[in-house]
Every structure is written in structure tokens, then in C-alpha cells.
N, C-alpha and C positions, 0 to 999 in steps of 0.2 A: 593527579586523581588518586585519592586514598584507596588502599587495598580493599576497604570495607564498602566501597561504593556499590550501589545496587545496579543491576543491568540497565534500568531506566536512566539513572544518573550518568552512567558511562555512555549510553547511546545518545543522550541529550548533549553531553559534552562534545562528542564527536561531531554530531550534526551542527552544534553551535559553532564549532571551530570552522567547519566548512562554510557555514552561513556568514561568519565574520569575514572570511577570506573573500567570498563573493561580493558582499556589501562594500568592503573597502575598495575592491576593484571597481565596482559600479560607481561609487562616490567619486573616485579619481577620474573616471571617464566623464561623468557629468560636469565636474568642475572644469576639466580640460575643454570640454565642449562649449561651456558657457564662456570661458576665456576667449577661445578662438572666434566664436560667433560674435561676441561683443566687439572684439578687435576688428573683425572684418566689416561690421556695420559702421564702426567709427571711421575707418579708412575710406569706405565707399561713400559715406554721407558727407564727410568733411575732408576731401582729398588734398586741399591746398592750405587749410587753416591750421594754425598752431602746430608747426612741424615738431617743435620740442616735445609737445604733449604726446604726439604719436610715436616719437622715438622712445619716450618713457614707457608708453603702453607696449611697444614692440619688445623692449627689454623685459618688461614684467610678464608678458605673455610667454616669451621664450623661457625665462627662468621658472615661472610657475608651471608651465607645461612640462618642463624637464623634471622638476621635483615631483610632480604628480605621476609622471611616467616611472620614475624610480620607485615611488611608493606603490604604484600599481604592480610592478614586477615583484617587489618584496611580498606584497599581500598575496600574489598568485602562488608564490612558493610556500606560503603559510607559516613563515618564520617570524617570531617576535611580533605576533599580531597584537598582543596587549600593549606594546609600546607604539607600534605603527599606527593604531587607530587614534591614539592621543596626538601623536605627531601630525598625522594627516589632518585632524580637526584644527590643530593650531596653525598649520600652514594655510589651510583653506580660509580660516578667519583672518589671518594676516594678509592674505591676498586681497580680500575684500577691503581691509583697511588701507592697503597700498593703493587700490583703485581710488578710494575716497581722497587719499592724500594727493594723488596726481591731479584729480579733478580740482582740488583746492589750489594747488600750486599754479595751475594754468588758467583756471576759469573762476576762481574765487570761492569763498565759503558758501554763498547762497546756492550756487550750482552744485557744489559738492554735497550739500545736505539735502537737496531736492532731487538729485539724479538717481539713477538706478542703484548705485553702490550700496547705500545703507539697506536697501531691500534684500540684497543678496545674503546679508547676515542670516535672515530667516531661512533661506534655502539651505545654508550650511547646517544650521541647527536642526532643521527638519530631517535632513539626511541621516542624522545620528540616530533617529528612532528606528531606522532599519537595522541598526547594529544590535538591537535587543539589549542595550547596555544603558540603563537609566543614568548611571553616574557620568557616562560620556555625554549624554544630552545636557545634564546640569553643567558640566564643564564647558561645553560649547556655548550655552546660554550666558554663563558668567563671563567667559572670555570675550564673547562678542560685545556684551554690555560694557565691559571694562575698556576694551579698545575703542569702541565708539565714543564713550564718555571722555577718554583721554584725548582722542583726536579733537573733540569739540572744545574741551576746556583748555588744553595746552597747545593746540596748533591753530584751530580755526579762530578762536577768540583772541589768542595771544598774537597771532600773525596778522590781525586786521583790527579794524575798529569795532569793538563789541557793540557799539550803539547801532551799527548797520544790521547786525543780527537781531538785536532787541526790537528794532523798528518793525520787523516782520514777526508777528506773534508765533507763527508756526516754526520759527527758527530760534526762538528764545529759550531761556533756561528751562522753563516749566514744561514746554512741549518736548524738549530734548530729554529731560528726566523721564517723562512719560514713555518716550521711545525706548529709553534704556530699560525701564520696567517691563515694557512689552517684550523686549528681547529676552529678559530673564524669564518672563512668563512663558514665552515660546519654548525656552529650554525646559521648563518644568512640564509643560504639556507634552513635549517630545519624550521626556523621561517617563511620564505616566503611560504614554502609548507604547514605549519600548518595554515597559514592565508587563503590560497586558499582552503584547505580542509574544513576549517570552513565555508567559504562562500558557498561552494558546499553543505555542510550539511544544512546550513540555507535555501538555495534555495530548497533543497529536502524536508525539513520540511514544508516550505511554500506551495510547490506544493501538498504535501500530504494533508495538511489542506484544501487547496483550493478544492481538489478532494472530500474530505469528506463533505465539506460545500455544494458543488454543488450537491453531492449525496443526502444529507438531504433535500436541497431546492427543487431540481427537483423531488425527490421521493415523495414529497407531492402533486405535481401537474401533473406529468406525470408518466408513467409506469417506473419501474426500468430498463427495457430493453432500453428505450429511454434515460434515464438519463446516463446509462453506455456508450451508444453509443456517446452521446454528449461529455462526459468527455474524452473518449478514443480518439476521433477525434480531440480534442482541438479546435473545431469550431462547429458551429451549423450544423445540418445534411443537406446534400445536397438534394435538391428537385429532385425527379426522378419518372418515371413511373414504375409501378410494378403490379404484380398480387397479389391480396389480397382477403381474405374472410372478409366480413363486418358483424358484429353482433350488432344489435340494440335492446335495451330493453326499455320497458315503463310500467307504472302502470295504471291500470283501477280503477277508483273510487278515485283517489288521490285528486281531487278538493274537493269532499264532505268531505274527511278525513281532509283536511286543514281547512275547515270551522268549523268543529266540535271539533277541538283539538287546544291546546295551541302551540305557535311556538316552544317551547322546545320539545314537544312531536313529532312534525313534523320532526324537525331536527334529533332527536334521532332515529326515524324510518328510515329516509333516510340514516343516517350514518350506521346503522346496515345492511340495504339493500345493499348499495354500498360497504361496507366492505366485505360482503360475495361474491358479484359479482366480485369485484377486485381479491379476493383470488382465485376464481375458474378460471377466465380468465388467470391470470398470472401463476398459477400452470400448466395450459395447454399450456403455451408458447405464449399467446397472449398479446396484448397491450391494456390496458384500456385507451382509448384516451381522453375522455371527459365525463362530466356529464352535462346534459341539463335538468334542472328542476328535474323531477322525472324519467328522462330517462338517458340512457348511450349509448355510441358508443365505441365499441371495434373492433380491427382488428387483423388479423393473416396474417403475411407476411413472405415470405421465408428469406428475408434479416435480419430480427430481430428475427424470431421465428424458426419454423421447416422448413425443406426443402420442404415439401408439406403441405400447411396450411389448407387444407380442413379437414383432419382427426382430428387434435387437435381442430379446431373450432367447429366441430360437437360434439366432446366429451364434450367440455365446455358447449355447448348449452344444451345437455341432463343433465348435472350436474346442470345447473341453473334451469332447469325445476323441478328437484328433491329437490334442496337445498334452493331455495328462497321461495316457498310457505309456509313453516312453519313459516317464519318471517311475511309474508303478510296475511295469512288466518285469524289470530286473529284480524286483523284490517279491515276485509272484503275487502281487496284489491286483485286484480288479476294481474297476470304478462302477458305481451305481448312481444313476441320475434320474430325477423325475421332475416334470414341469407341468404346472397347472395354473389356471387363471381364475380370477373371481374377485368378489368384493372382500376387502380386508380392513381391519382397523390399524392405522399406521400412526405411530407417535411414541410418547414416553410411557414406559412401563416400569414400575418399581416403587420404591419408597420415596419419601421426600428428600432423603439424604443420598440415596443411591438409586439410579435408574439407568435404563438403556433405551435406545431408540430401536424399536422392533415392530414386527407385524404379527397380528393374530387374526384368526378367523377360519371359516370352513375351508377356504382355499389352501391355507397353510396345513391344516390337518389332512386334507385330501392328498396334498402333494407328499407329505411324510409317509402316509400309508401306501401311496402309489410307489414310492421309492422302495419300501420294504418288500413289495411284490417282485422286485427284480431278482431277489434271491430264490424265489419260488419258480419263476419263469426262466431263470438263467439269462436274463436280458441285461443290457447296459443302460438303456434309457427308455422310460415310459412316459406317456403323456396322454391327455384327454383328447377326444375327437374334436372338440371345439378349438383347441389350440393347434392341433395337427392341420387344420384347414388353413393356417397362416404359414405353413411351410412352403418353401419354394418348390418348383416342379422337379428339381433334381434331388430332392431329399428322399432317400429310400425308407419306406415304412412298411410295417406289417400289422395287420389287425389281429390282436390276441384275444378277442372275444370279450364277453362280460365276466366280471369278477366282483366278488364281495370283498370290500375292504374293511379291515378290523376297526370297530368303533363307528362305522358309518352305515346308515340304513340303506337297504336295497343293494343293487349291483351297479357297476360302472363299466362302460365299455373302455377297453384299454388299447392304446396304439403304441407299438414299439417303433422307436426311431433307430435305424440301423446306421452303421458306419458306411462310408463310401458315397456313391451316387446311385440314383434310381436305376433299376433294371426292370425288364418285363416281368420278372418273378414277383415283384412286390413294390409298387410305387404309388398305389392309390387305395382308397377304401370308399365304401358307399355308406 
């Protein structure tokens, strides 16, 4: 394989080598099976007749089976496949010719030409199509035609009265030439099939590599759920209105932390923080949509996640409240979370050359403003009453009253989600 080969060419070559090994093994097993079955049928149907013929068939079956076994083992090791496949075809074609010769020696040319033997040439040729090697199919067709014609001209006709064969039109020169042409045509057809199979395999490998590449690429920038949806649809996701739960997180004290620490320390902290946040959100069926400075936006939507997004979103929120503080506390950083639900527009947003998969709408704006209220109330997590009703009974909450949110008309009732489990002090609201 040249050093300049593309990943698709390398992957195709590796898969083709494995395929060649498997098909050579398969062809050896098929030919061995045909030999053994034909031998057993001959022995059981003619147990007492023509003993010399069955001795010859016994020797041929043992020798042919042994050669096929050796070729099978070599193909299984995957060594010298280029040579083995041609040797294998030559041996298989020669075995068919040997059967025809034995039929001729013991039962005459009429039986040899009209029995099963000549038909098996087509089986050997057909098996070459599975190798995805057009030249091998051509080789098999030409070799079969050459051996069959040589047997007819120099053995069958030379070893008997040619007039006997000419008396039966189906055994004369014209029909035999036609049979030879058919064998070459079968070789050509197998070559065309092998070529098409090869093209399909290359396309399949290219598509698989493309999917893997997209998965790796998108997986670094969007949630795996989004990446899989893009690849599965073979086009960018259609924009639509949908009901979703929005989860927004932010850090308190991050500006001071940046001023007091080296850039490498800042990025290391953010990577740990976002890594844990992504793990929690995605384990609960959500989509980590974007990182904004030291904040993040995630959403839970029925089309990409659970059928009812509220419960998994709240599970993720409670886990974040438990699992992120150990990362943040040692740096004197505090977590702020907000959760809200509502109708959003979900899909591609951006220019024709560069876009992102995101969510917009009142629910997103409300959640962002709600998260900002954490710094005023000194809380960790705020949510709306509609969403709080989906909390489990052990979730501790506190009613923080009505508040006006910047940029939004009117006031909104705010519920604080507390750490720990519910107590008599505050676990319900009306």
C-alpha cells in the first residue's frame, strides 16, 4: 500500500484482504463438500458396479480434499492470498476435469459429456465472483473452457470413435463449442458481478468511514445524540417547534479565579467542570448544546431524549448539584443553575457556511434570566413552579416568591431547589 493512500483506500484494502481470506476458505469448503457428497452418492447408488471407477473417485476425493484442506489453512492464515486464489481456482477447475476424465475412462464419452461433471465448471467460475476480483473470474472462465475443450478434442474424440459423438447432435462439435463459449461467458458475467460487488463494498467502506469521521467530529462539538441524528438523517436536522426543558449553568467567582490563575489552570478547571456536566446531562438523556464562557446550556427534548423530558432534566439537575461542587469548592467557586420548560425552536441557526444546532425561544430567555437571579437570592438552583411539580417527593424546595426578570414582562414565581432530601422545613409549595 503506497504511503500516499487515502484512509478509504487503506480501509478498503484491509477489508478486502479479510474478505479474500474468508471467501477462499468458503470456496474450499464448498468444493470439499461437493466432492464428498458426490462420492457418497456414487458409492451408495452403485455399490457393486465398476470397482475401478470408485477406486479412482476415492483417490481423487482424498487427494482433492487434502489439497483443499491445505489451501483452506493457508487462506485462513492470510498469507500469499494473491497466489493462493489463482492456485485454488486452477485446482478446482482441474478437479472437475479429472471427474470428467474418470467418467470417460469407465463409462464412455457420452456419459462423461452428459453427466454432472461439466456443470460443475460453472459452480467453480461462479464462486470467483465472491472474491471481488474480475481478473480471477476471467481466468476461471478461460481455464474451464480450455480444459473442457482439450478433454473433448484430445481425449474424448481421440479415445473413441468420433462418429459416435457426432451421431448425437448435443455431443457434436457445434454444441461443444457453444458450451465452451458459455463457460467463457459465465466467466465474463462473474467478472462483471465481482466488479460491481467491489464497487459496492468500496462505497460501503467509504460511507462507514464517513459516518465514523462525522461521529468523531460532531462528537467533540455537539452531543452524541445530535451527531447520531445528523448522520442517520444524512442531512442537517430540520428546524422545528417542540417542547423542551432548558437547563443553564454558570459559575460564581470565575472572573476573580481567572485573574489569580494561569491560563492553563483556568482551562484545566473548565475542562474538568464541563466534562462532569456533559457526563451527567448525557447519561440522563439530555443534550449538552453549548458552552458559553464558564456557563453551559443543555436541553431535554422528547424527539432526541425521553418521551417526557421533565423527569430526566430534574434528575440531571439534582446530580449536578451533588457532583459539581467537589470540583468547584477547592477553588472557591460556586455553581448557579436554572431550569425552565416551554416551547422552543430547535434546529440549525447560523449562516449557510457555518451554523450550529441550538434552541431559541422564551423558555431559553426565561431560564437565562432565572439563572441570573441566583446571584441576587444567594441560591444554587432556581426553577419555575410548573417544573417543580415534576420533582420527586424527596426533593427539598423553597418558595422564593414572585420576582421580575430582566427583559420579561410581569413577574414570575420562583422555586428554589435545595441540596439534600426533603425535610419538614420546606418540601412543598402551593
